[in-house]
TIKOLSE-767175 format. One record per residue (C-alpha): x, y, z; residue number from 0; residue in one letter. Coordinates in steps of 0.1 Angstrom, whole numbers, plus 5000, padded with zeros to 4 digits. Example, Ala and Ser with C-alpha at 12.3 -4.5 7.8 and 13.67 -1.06 7.14 Angstrom:
2
+------+------+------+-----+------+
|   c1 |   c2 |   c3 | pos | code |
+------+------+------+-----+------+
| 5123 | 4955 | 5078 |   0 |    a |
| 5137 | 4989 | 5071 |   1 |    s |
+------+------+------+-----+------+
This chain:
80
+------+------+------+-----+------+
|   c1 |   c2 |   c3 | pos | code |
+------+------+------+-----+------+
| 4637 | 5259 | 5305 |   0 |    m |
| 4631 | 5240 | 5279 |   1 |    k |
| 4650 | 5204 | 5271 |   2 |    s |
| 4662 | 5200 | 5239 |   3 |    r |
| 4672 | 5164 | 5227 |   4 |    p |
| 4707 | 5171 | 5216 |   5 |    f |
| 4725 | 5206 | 5236 |   6 |    p |
| 4739 | 5231 | 5213 |   7 |    v |
| 4771 | 5233 | 5225 |   8 |    r |
| 4783 | 5201 | 5220 |   9 |    s |
| 4766 | 5193 | 5188 |  10 |    t |
| 4787 | 5231 | 5173 |  11 |    l |
| 4815 | 5214 | 5185 |  12 |    l |
| 4810 | 5176 | 5173 |  13 |    l |
| 4811 | 5193 | 5143 |  14 |    l |
| 4834 | 5211 | 5146 |  15 |    g |
| 4857 | 5183 | 5157 |  16 |    c |
| 4847 | 5165 | 5127 |  17 |    a |
| 4855 | 5199 | 5099 |  18 |    v |
| 4887 | 5199 | 5119 |  19 |    l |
| 4897 | 5156 | 5115 |  20 |    c |
| 4884 | 5155 | 5076 |  21 |    s |
| 4903 | 5191 | 5074 |  22 |    a |
| 4940 | 5182 | 5089 |  23 |    a |
| 4939 | 5136 | 5077 |  24 |    s |
| 4949 | 5144 | 5031 |  25 |    g |
| 4933 | 5124 | 5026 |  26 |    c |
| 4922 | 5115 | 4986 |  27 |    q |
| 4889 | 5134 | 4970 |  28 |    v |
| 4877 | 5119 | 4936 |  29 |    s |
| 4860 | 5153 | 4918 |  30 |    v |
| 4845 | 5145 | 4880 |  31 |    g |
| 4859 | 5111 | 4880 |  32 |    g |
| 4895 | 5117 | 4888 |  33 |    q |
| 4910 | 5106 | 4918 |  34 |    t |
| 4937 | 5135 | 4932 |  35 |    l |
| 4958 | 5132 | 4955 |  36 |    p |
| 4963 | 5147 | 4985 |  37 |    s |
| 4971 | 5188 | 4994 |  38 |    a |
| 5008 | 5166 | 5014 |  39 |    y |
| 5016 | 5148 | 4985 |  40 |    y |
| 5049 | 5163 | 4980 |  41 |    l |
| 5056 | 5159 | 5013 |  42 |    k |
| 5047 | 5121 | 5013 |  43 |    d |
| 5084 | 5096 | 5015 |  44 |    d |
| 5082 | 5073 | 4985 |  45 |    l |
| 5078 | 5035 | 4974 |  46 |    q |
| 5107 | 5030 | 4950 |  47 |    y |
| 5106 | 4987 | 4945 |  48 |    f |
| 5130 | 4980 | 4923 |  49 |    p |
| 5131 | 4960 | 4886 |  50 |    a |
| 5129 | 4925 | 4890 |  51 |    g |
| 5136 | 4898 | 4871 |  52 |    p |
| 5110 | 4895 | 4839 |  53 |    e |
| 5112 | 4855 | 4847 |  54 |    f |
| 5098 | 4858 | 4879 |  55 |    k |
| 5107 | 4820 | 4892 |  56 |    l |
| 5147 | 4822 | 4878 |  57 |    s |
| 5158 | 4802 | 4907 |  58 |    k |
| 5134 | 4776 | 4907 |  59 |    q |
| 5136 | 4767 | 4872 |  60 |    a |
| 5181 | 4765 | 4874 |  61 |    q |
| 5168 | 4743 | 4903 |  62 |    a |
| 5150 | 4725 | 4881 |  63 |    i |
| 5179 | 4722 | 4855 |  64 |    e |
| 5199 | 4708 | 4877 |  65 |    e |
| 5179 | 4686 | 4896 |  66 |    y |
| 5168 | 4669 | 4855 |  67 |    k |
| 5212 | 4671 | 4847 |  68 |    l |
| 5215 | 4655 | 4882 |  69 |    r |
| 5192 | 4620 | 4875 |  70 |    q |
| 5210 | 4613 | 4836 |  71 |    q |
| 5238 | 4619 | 4853 |  72 |    g |
| 5256 | 4643 | 4832 |  73 |    l |
| 5255 | 4670 | 4861 |  74 |    a |
| 5286 | 4667 | 4889 |  75 |    e |
| 5276 | 4668 | 4925 |  76 |    l |
| 5283 | 4692 | 4950 |  77 |    p |
| 5313 | 4689 | 4968 |  78 |    a |
| 5301 | 4680 | 5006 |  79 |    q |
+------+------+------+-----+------+
């Protein structure tokens, strides 16, 4: 009886599992410098990020202006 370092059956099973997992994952591929989407891109859920203000620090800028006006005594203090 010949002993083989890796039995053929388990090698084929491992190879089959690897092929099945890679085919089922539907990951992106790069072909000729282009990134192509997965086969399931039409079924993916979309993430929508609405457009925000162009100036990202609008609240901070407003707070600084109010602080400057308070320091000069020109702004009314909010009632507490």
